[in-house]
TORSELUM-241558 format. One record per residue (C-alpha): x, y, z; residue in one letter. Coordinates in steps of 0.001 Angstrom, whole numbers, plus 524288, in hexadecimal, padded with zeros to 5 digits. Layout:
<atoms>
XYZA;...
</atoms>
This chain:
<atoms>
7BB6CB0D209C6BFM;7B65CB08BC9BBD7R;7C2F3B056A9B6D8H;7C8C8AFEA39BFF3V;7BBA6AF66E9C09EL;7BEF7AF2779B2B7K;7CC2FAEF489B498T;7C919AE6189C019H;7BF00AE02A9B94DQ;7C99EADDA79AC25L;7D2CFAD89F9B749M;7C9A5ACFB79BE11T;7C545ACA0B9B00BT;7D346AC8E09AB84L;7D5E6AC0349B7A7G;7CAC6AB8839B584T;7CED5AB4F19A8C1R;7DCCFAB3769ABD8I;7D7F3AAB8C9B7C8L;7CEB1AA28C9AE60L;7D959AA01C9A4F5T;7E28FA9BFB9AEB9M;7D7C0A937F9B5F5I;7D40CA8D109A7B4L;7E346A8BC69A333T;7E561A84ED9B171W;7DB7AA7B429ADF2L;7DEF6A77AA9A1CBG;7EDA2A75C59A6AEA;7E7D5A6DE09B261A;7DE42A67769A9E0A;7EA18A63C299FEEA;7F42AA5EAB9ACD8F;7E911A568E9B12CA;7E687A50829A41AS;7F4C2A4D7A9A2A3G;7F747A5640997EFD;803EAA5C0F995C5A;80764A66439A19DV;80BB2A6EDE9974EE;7FDF1A71F399456Q;7FBD2A78119A1A4A;808E6A7F249A2E1Q;804AEA861C994BBV;7F75FA8AD499954G;7FC43A8FD39A7E5L;80609A96C49A0B3M;7FBC5A9D3C99868E;7F3A2AA02D9A34ES;7FE5EAA8179AA41L;80186AB08899D74T;7F2B5AB4AF99DD1T;7F461ABBBC9AAAAS;7FEAAABE289B59BP;7F48AABB5A9C000W;7F3A1AAD159BB65A;80221AAB8D9C15EL;7FBFCAA88D9CF53L;7F24AA9F279C8E7I;7FB97A99359BFE1A;80443A95459CB07L;7F880A8F8D9D2D1N;7F5B5A87DA9C5EFI;8032BA839E9C5E1M;801E4A7E4C9D4FFL;7F6A5A74D89D087V;7FAAAA70C29C485L;8091EA6CFC9CCD9A;7FE36A65E29D60BG;7F8CBA5F199CB3CL;80285A59529C6BEF;807EBA54D39D492Y;7FAC3A4F809D810V;7FB58A47889C93AR;8085FA42439CC56S;8041AA3E0F9DA43L;7FA51A36B19D376K;8029BA30669C9EBK;80B0FA2C089D6C2M;7FFB8A284C9DDE9V;7FB7FA1DDF9D1F9Q;807CEA1A6C9D0B8K;80B5EA162F9DF35R;7FCC0A10929E149N;80057A06F59D57BQ;80CD4A027D9DBC7L;8055A9FF879E837L;7FC029F97C9E1CBE;806769F0CD9DB10E;80DB99EFAA9E710T;8021D9EA929EEDDS;7FE769E0769E552K;80C939DAB79E5DFE;80C3B9DA8F9F54AL;7FEE39D3FB9F3F6H;8045F9C9699EB49S;811789C8889F295L;8073C9C7859FFE4F;7FE119BD509F981D;809869B4819F3FAN;814149B5E09FECAM;818999A665A04CBQ;818359AAF3A10B6E;80BA29AE4AA1A41T;80A969BCD2A1F40L;8031C9BE56A2B44Y;7FEE29C626A3630R;7F8C99C3A0A42EFT;7F2E29CC0FA4EFDD;7FA949C864A5C06L;7EE949C07DA5F3BA;7F0C49B63CA536DG;7E6579B9C8A4AA9R;7EB2C9BB2CA3C94I;7EA9D9C9F7A3643I;7F03B9C8A4A2AC1M;7F5829BC5CA22C8V;7F94B9BAAEA1408T;7F4CA9B3E2A09B2P;7FDF89A8E8A08AAS;7FA519A428A1688A;7EF0B99CE8A0C3ET;7FA3C9931FA0788K;7FFAF9919CA15F9L;7F3AE98FFCA1D41L;7E92698F1BA13B6G;7E1129995CA19BDY;7DE319A616A1238T;7E3829B2FEA163BS;7D5939B64FA1ACCQ;7D4289A947A219DE;7DFFE9ACB6A2AC3L;7DE459BA8CA2BE8T;7D8019BC4DA3AA0H;7D9549AE26A3F2ES;7E39F9A9BEA4965Q;7EF9C9A665A45ECS;7F0C699BB5A50E0A;7E7A899359A48E2D;7F1F399092A3EC3Y;7FBF798B30A46EFY;7FC6897C1FA4880Q;8040697BD7A5436Q;7FE5298795A5C9AP;80CA99878CA646DE;8129298C62A5998Q;80C58998D9A5847Q;80E829997CA661AK;81C32997F3A65C2T;81CC59A087A5999M;816CC9AB83A61B7L;820239A9C1A6C11D;82BD99ABD8A6279I;825079B7C7A5DB9L;8231A9BD5BA6A51A;830849BBB8A700AK;838B69BEECA6391E;82E329C75DA5CC8G;830669BF1DA4FF4V;82E899B19BA4B2BV;8375E9AC7CA3FBES;8342F99F63A3877N;82B4F99759A4168F;825FD98CFFA3E40R;8174998946A40D9V;80D8F97E54A3BC5A;801E39870FA3795L;7F49C98007A3354K;7EE7798262A26C4R;7DFAF9824FA22E5K;7E0CE97624A1B41D;7E4A196F15A2918G;7F2EA96D28A2640H;7FFB4971F9A2C69I;808EC97AFAA26A3V;813A897F3DA2B8DW;8192F98CA8A2A73A;822E59956BA2F4CE;81DAB9A2A6A3536L;825F19AEE9A3813N;820159BA7CA4171A;821789C6D0A476EH;818D09D0B7A4E47F;8148F9DCA1A4649F;810709EB43A4F35H;808569F472A4FC4D;80D68A04D5A4DCED;81171A03D6A5C32E;819989F798A5A75G;80FF99EED8A61B4K;80E7B9E12CA5CDDP;800DA9DF26A566BI;803329D3E9A509AG;80C3E9C7CFA49D8I;80EAF9C72FA3BACE;818739BE1CA32F3G;819879B200A2924T;8164D9A575A2759L;81C4199C80A1E3CE;81A8298E46A1AA5S;8254398463A1C76I;81BF29781FA1AD0H;823D6971B4A1302S;830C6973E8A195DL;82B5496FB3A2460K;8261B96282A2026L;834D996295A19F1A;839749637DA2693E;83155959EBA2C67D;833B094E98A249FT;841BD950F3A2459E;83F6594F59A32F4R;8370294470A30CCE;8411293D83A291BA;84CD0941CEA311CR;843D793B28A3D86L;843DE92E99A3505I;8513E92E3BA31ECA;8551F92FF1A4049E;84D569248DA448CE;850F991BECA385CA;85E9F91F54A3E51N;85CAC91C1BA4E16A;8555490E3FA498AH;8624590C5CA4163K;869A2910AFA4B69S;862E990729A54FAR;862EC8FBEBA4C25F;872BD8FE92A4B09L;871B28FE6EA59FCA;8697C8F36CA5C6EA;870068E9E8A51F0A;87DE08EEEFA5815S;87AC68E9B1A634FH;877B38DCDEA5EB7D;880D78D982A5677L;88B9D8DE43A6030R;8886C8D439A6A08Q;88B0B8C98AA6330P;8986B8CFE3A5F88L;89B908D1FCA6BDFQ;89C318C51FA7024G;8A2E28C126A6410M;8AC998CB97A66B4R;8AE758C5FFA7554F;8AF628B8CCA7039Y;8B8918B9B1A64DFL;8C3178BFE2A6E81D;8C2128B54CA77E9V;8C3898AC45A6E3FF;8CF048B281A67C7A;8D6568AF48A745CD;8D4518A0E3A749BQ;8D8498A0B3A6513L;8E6158A7DAA6774K;8F0AE8A1B3A611EG;8E7E0897BFA585BT;8E41489AFFA494DP;8D56D89C5EA4BE6H;8D8C78A9C0A5271L;8DAA58B0FFA4376E;8CD048ABB9A4066M;8C7468AF6CA4E4BL;8CDAE8BD74A4715A;8C5E98BCB9A3BDFK;8B9A18B954A4310I;8BC598C65EA4A1AS;8BD6B8CE4DA3F22K;8AF2A8CEF4A3A26P;8AB758D0EDA4876L;8B33E8DBD2A4830D;8AC358DFE8A3BDBD;89EDB8E01EA4218A;8A2D88E57AA4F18N;8A8D68F0F8A45AAA;89B278F0D2A3E6DM;892DD8F29AA4B61L;89B2B8FE26A4F49N;89917904CFA4428K;889B59023AA441AL;88B8A9076FA52F1L;8928E91276A4F9CD;886F5916F7A44D0V;87C07911D6A5053A;8837C91C0AA59FDR;88638925F8A531BL;8785992788A4D86D;873A392516A5A7CA;87A28930F6A5F39G;8828B927ACA68CCG;88F0492CC9A6545V;8946493828A6C78E;89E55941CDA69F4L;8A985940EFA7205N;8B13C94E44A6E82T;8BE899525FA70E0Q;8CA6D95954A6CEBL;8D31495248A64FCF;8DDB59546CA59DAN;8D59594EEAA4C58L;8E41194F9FA4475S;8E9B9944BCA4ED5E;8DC8293D58A4DE5K;8DC6693D3DA3FB6L;8EB009389DA3F44R;8E95092D9BA4951D;8DD2092926A404FI;8E6B492AA0A343AY;8F00492088A3B1CG;8E7119181CA3E8FQ;8E173917D2A3027Q;8EE6E916F9A2BF1L;8F2A29093DA32B4V;8E50190381A2DA8A;8E6AF9076DA1FABL;8E7588FA66A188AT;8E57E9000CA0ACDK;8F247901DDA050BP;8EDAB90BA69F945K;8E665912D9A025DV;8EF5891F08A0802H;8EAB19263DA1557L;8EEB193483A17CDR;8EB5893D1BA224CL;8E9C794AA8A1FB5D;8EA55955F3A298BL;8E952962D2A27FBA;8E82D9665BA352DV;8F35995E1AA3DC2Q;8ED4196249A4BA3D;8E095964D3A4AC1C;8D5D896392A56A3W;8C669960C1A5655V;8BC8D95FD7A60B3N;8B56895193A5D18S;8B57A943B6A6140D;8C08093CD0A5DF1P;8BB8593064A5D58V;8AF8393261A5446L;8BA8493A31A4AA1V;8C49692FAFA4914K;8B92E924C9A464EE;8B2BB92F6DA3E33L;8C18693056A34A7I;8C3409226EA37F4H;8B6D091F2DA3060N;8BA34928DBA25A0L;8C6B89218FA232CL;8C4349156FA2454S;8B8A291771A1B63N;8C38D91EBFA1238A;8CD639149BA13C7I;8C33490A78A1043K;8BF5B90F7EA02B6Y;8CC87914879FE1DT;8D47D90A379F5F7E;8DEC4913379F26CK;8E39291F789F413G;8E3249275BA011CE;8DA2E92A73A0C55V;8DBCE9392CA12F0V;8D7FE93A68A2137L;8D87E94B22A20B9A;8D5CC954F8A295EL;8D49F964A7A259BS;8D02A970B8A2D67M;8CA6D97CFBA2956K;8C2BB98758A3147N;8C46397DDEA3FAFN;8BD0E972FEA3883R;8C399965FBA3687V;8C24095DBBA2AF3R;8C44194DF3A2CCFI;8C499947A9A1F6DS;8C8A593A24A1A6EV;8CA4893B3BA0B9FR;8CBEF92D9CA0376D;8CE0A9297E9F310T;8C41791F759F59DG;8B94291B869EE10L;8B13D9277B9F0F0G;8A2C4928849F048I;8985C92B819E7A5A;89245937BC9EA78P;884A992F759EB1FS;88AEE928DB9F6BER;8914D9327E9FEB5Q;88575932D6A078DE;8818B924ADA0758D;8901E92151A0E00I;88BE89270FA1A4FF;8821891E6DA1E59H;882F091256A25C5E;8862490518A1C89F;88A4990C73A0F4DV;8977790A38A0958Q;89C7E90DEB9FC53V;8A45C903939F45BG;89EBA8F74F9FC88N;892EB8F1C39F74BA;897B78E5CA9FC87E;897318EA39A0997R;8A5608E5F7A0C37N;8A93F8E69AA1A62R;8B5C98E9B5A19C1E;8B0B68F762A1496Q;8A9458F8C7A21E0G;89B048FA4BA21DFM;897C990758A1D46G;8963490D89A2B27L;8A2F791649A2AC0G;89E549226AA24B6L;88F3F92164A2A9DA;896A1921AEA3994I;8A09C92BE0A3508S;8959E9373EA2EDFR;88E5393395A3C05R;89B3793526A4566I;89E9894377A3C70A;892859478EA4063R;892CB944D3A4E8CL;8A0B794CA2A4EA4L;899029581EA4907G;89DB8955D9A3A8DS;898B595004A2EC3E;89EF1945D4A2677L;89FDE94AC1A177EK;8A5CB9437CA0C74L;8A9FF949719FE96V;8ACFB93C719F61ES;8AE4D939949E655E;8ABA792B9D9E0E7L;8B927926039DD2DG;8C2679300A9E352K;8BE9092E8A9F1E4G;8B9B4934609FD60S;8BA2393FA2A087FA;8B3FA93E3DA1583F;8B51D94A7DA1E66F;8AE7395097A29F5F;8B28195C14A3275Q;8B4BF95FC3A41CBL;8B84C96D03A4884S;8C54896E6EA4CCFS;8C9F1973EFA59DEV;8D5CA97A71A5F47D;8E142972A6A630AK;8E0E6971FCA70FDR;8ED30977C1A787FS;8F66496DA4A7EBED;8EF0896ECDA8C33A;8E21896A31A8640T;8E6A3961A8A7C0DT;8EB1B9574CA8650T;8DFD294CDCA85A4Q;8E01694341A9079A;8E2BF934C1A8A00T;8DBB192931A8F34A;8E45992210A97CAQ;8DF329140AA969FL;8DE5C90C8CAA3AAA;8E89E9016BAA603K;8E16D8F65CAA243P;8DBE18ED12AAD8AT;8DF8E8DD9FAAC02P;8D1CF8D7F5AAAEEL;8D6788CA12AB214E;8CB5E8C8CCABBD2G;8C3168D327AB980K;8B48A8D11CABC93L;8ABCE8D59BAAF84I;89F5B8D615AB006V;897DD8D4F2AA215T;888538D6ECAA086I;883488D4CBA92D4D;875FE8CCCDA8EB9D;87C728C772A82F8D;881868B99FA86CBA;88CA98B906A7CC8M;891078C5F3A80DEI;8925D8C292A9026R;899028B48DA8BE5E;8A4978BB5EA80F7S;8A63A8C75CA8BA6M;8A8F28BD58A973DG;8B2E28B5F1A8F2CM;8BA0D8C033A897CL;8BB9F8C62BA9690M;8BE638B973A9D25K;8C95F8B89CA940BK;8CF9C8C522A9926W;8CF3D8C0AFAA618G;8C1E88C724AAB3BC;8B89B8C09BAB44DE;8AB308C284AAC5FV;89C248C2A1AB04AL;8942D8C136AA536S;886C78C80CAA810C;87A7D8CB62AA123W;8731A8D55DAAAD0D;873CC8DC01AB5A8L;86F238D152ABE3FA;8783E8C796AB987S;883148D25FABA56A;87FE78D389ACA2FN;87E6A8C3A4ACBE7D;88C2C8C1EBAC5E6A;893828CD2DACCB8L;88B9C8C7CFAD988Q;892488BACDAD7CEQ;8A0658C05CAD497A;89E678C7BEAE0D2N;8A7518D232ADAC0R;8A6F68E141AD2D9L;8A9A28DE1AAC533P;8B4D78E527ABEA8D;8AC898E95EAB415A;89E368E859AAC82I;89B9A8E66DA9E38I;88D498E791A9A86S;886858E9CFA8E21D;87CE08F2FFA8DA9F;871978EC76A87DBS;86EA78E0EFA91DFL;860D88D920A931AQ;8582B8DDB1A9D45G;8555F8EB7FAA489E;862438F03AAA5F2R;86CD58F40EA9B07N;87B0F8F40FA9E72G;87CA3900FAAA26FI;871808FEE7AAC65E;8796B8F2A9AB109V;885098F814AB23BL;880B8902F6ABB25D;87ACB8F91CAC471M;8864F8F0C1AC52DL;88E288FD65AC79FM;884F4900C5AD225K;883E78F2BCAD787Q;893828F39BAD817A;8952E900AFADEC5G;89F4690470AD5BAK;8A274907B4AC835K;8A7EB8FBB5AC03EI;8AD2B8FC95AB1DEP;8A1C18F90CAA8E4A;8A0148F970A9A6EL;894FD8F8C9A9317L;894178F0B2A8629L;8895C8F0F8A7C31T;884498EF2AA6E2DG;87A488FA33A6E33D;87CE09065AA670AS;86EF490D03A6A77S;86F9191C42A6DC8L;8680F9169BA7A72E;873DC90F28A7E61M;87E779194CA7C6DM;877DE92351A8298E;876D991A7CA906ER;8839F9143AA8E76S;889E992316A8C1CA;883B69270AA9856T;8854A919C0AA154S;8944A91C54AA470G;8981F90F61A9F50Y;8A00890CF6A9328P;89A289075EA8809I;89F4A8FEC7A7D26V;899138F999A7089H;898078EBF9A6ED0K;89F7B8E322A6A9EP;8AA918E785A7114I;8B7828E25DA6F86S;8BE488DA99A7996P;8CAF18E38CA79C6E;8C1398EEC2A7D30K;8B9A48E68CA88DBL;8C8478E54AA8F1FH;8CBF48F14CA8DF3R;8C0C08F7E6A93B6F;8C1BF8ECF0A9DCCL;8D0558EDAEAA088S;8D0868FCB9AA122Q;8C2798FFB8AA9EES;8C4B58F51AAB4B7I;8CE688F82AABFFBR;
</atoms>
């Protein structure tokens, strides 16, 4: 028994020593590991303890697990430190971006109370973020209806994009901004507020307002110019009309005498003045919107052949060769044939005028259903600095002396307006000393079938002799009444010359018959204009009588009223031939 007890004491003492040795070794290894010493020291201590006793094996395994845990904790600590450093750097970058961004980010609740706003709001509105937070967004709208409109769009579409608003700054000034907004939601998807951006567009808005104001001023100036041209042309046409009628009557009396040639020379400057007024009238009518498109389908190639033939006959410069170049022999367009012809005629006349030798080419080409009509010449050419000026009124290149034989400088101004009315743009390519090329484009269409290409041609009525026909003329200008009366009496007409409705009624009552035709000026003294006078005479006659309106007024109001009157209208001065043709084809 005593032997057993000694053996037990020996084993206990040995186990305790081994355990103490292992603990001390483990503590040393852990201290070495924690202090960052080489892991090898811990491994050496562990191996020594393992060789001390087999009983240490279980303890050694536990110690290894503890060491592994310590190693993991250390690695995790380093990882957390590194990520904290990265988060701190990212946070600084985000705060810098947040503080310096140009756009203002904001959030409001559904009641419009501002929850959050970025510091850039200070630059936009003059308030700090702290001053804006918890205030009502409605307080900053200069036009409350803009906020209502924005909220209506947001409720309907769920998003607002590029919505312009006028906002009130802290200093009392107004600033324009562009707003974008959408709803933000809670975890259940229910909208709980509005978030979006505000960006200043104040400089852009000021520039747009300045441009709009300048455009309005230019349009008003253009309208004043058009009204002046209309009034001036009316006042000038009256005497020209009288002179034209007198000269025609005088020409009959001078037939067979040497004085007839002198009369023809007198008529030439009169015709020049009439042409100038017609050009001025064209400009005024185009600017006033008084020219309407009469769109129809026609053969453009055939139209160009006709224009080329007319210009070729009229060409008087032996050193200038006029050439037609049609890449498409049968090209159809849907446009206004009268305005197209006038535009091309103006361009050809202008090219011939400024070309002393060489050639002028009228060309047609087509690409992707777009027809290009061009007029090229080998004339003077135009310097780059003058290429825009020539489209302005009364501007001519190489005619500083204002030689009337070279025109008045209105052709290209009219041509550009006509091109725009046709939905095109007149363009120019030119080199000084080498020539110029003007061109515009139209859309081509497919050629129609034979059944639809046949166009009814207007059949002119057989002229009616005017002898014995009763014509009423109404004009408040005594010279016009007298000269027109003399002209129509020469044709064998009976003429009642009147100045208003009352005088016309008196004259017709004395004549005791209805007139065969009535010719009235539009602008008459008194309360009634020419349209109203014609309407009253038609009503009193109980039937429609051939009637013609004459006018020197080219105002937009006059053109609009005459267009709806149902009466044909001719601008003064009307030629005797045209007046005779109207009467002989209208009277039955």
